[in-house]
N, C-alpha and C positions, 0 to 999 in steps of 0.2 A: 210667913215672912220672919226674918230673923231680927229682934231687936227694933223694930222700925224700918229696916233696911229696905230699900224698893224691889222689888220684885223684878228680877232680870229675866226678861223676854225677848224673842228678836222683834223686829219692825213687821216682818210679815204675820207672825203669831197674834200679835198685839193688835194689827188690823183684822184680822179675821174675828178676834174675841170683840172687838169694838161695834163690828158689823153684825156679829151675832146678838150681843147687847141691844143695838140699836135695833134690829130688824124684830125682834122677840119682846124687847122689855124685861127680859130675864136679869135677875141680879147677878152678881158673881158668884156667889154661893151655888146659885142654880146652874151657872154655866158649866162650873168646876165639874158638875155630877154628869154632864153630857157624854155621850159616847156617838160613834158614826150610827150606831144602830138607833138613837134616839130621833134622827133624820130620816124621813122619806124625801129623798131628793129628787124623785120622778114626779111624786105627787105633790112636792114643795109644802111639806110640812114637817114641825119638829114637835115632838112629844117628851113633855117631862112628866115621871114618874109621881105619884103621889105623896111618895114619902120623902122626896126630894123638893116639893113646891113648899112655898112658904105658906098658901093656906091649904095644905095636905091635900090637895085635889089633882089628880092625875088631869093634866091639859094639854091638847093637841091645837098648835097654833099654824096659820099659813106664814110660809117664808116667801120672800119673793124670788124669781127666776134668777136675779143677778147674785143673791146670797147663796142659793143651791148650787150654782157653777163655781163660786169662790170656794164652799165648803168642798165640794165634788173634788174640785184642783188640789185644795189642801191635802185631804186626806190621802189624794192618789201620790201626791208629789212627796210628802213625808210618810207612806206606806202605814197608814196608821189602821191598823184591826180593828173590828167592828164593833168589838167590846173596850178597846182602850178609851180611857177617860184623859183625852191629851191635854186638857185644861185644870186639871185636878190641882195641880201647883196653886192655884189662884185662890184656893179656899184655905190655904196656910198662912 
């Protein structure tokens, strides 16, 4: 963020970020490190790397079918590649 200005993100992205936060309990800084590869949408899990987690331990958590479907659509619609961190600006 610049000088306390509000972060500018569109409504769809905000909804996805909030859904990930609610569905995982991850903090903003942790969400900012996620890539599509962090998610197993078929297996309905998300994994955060140890170096990215608050407690420095890798963790795999279940996600709901609804969240998996929302993420699949978001990644497809925005053509987000597997290694891109689409929400990295959250940690700024």
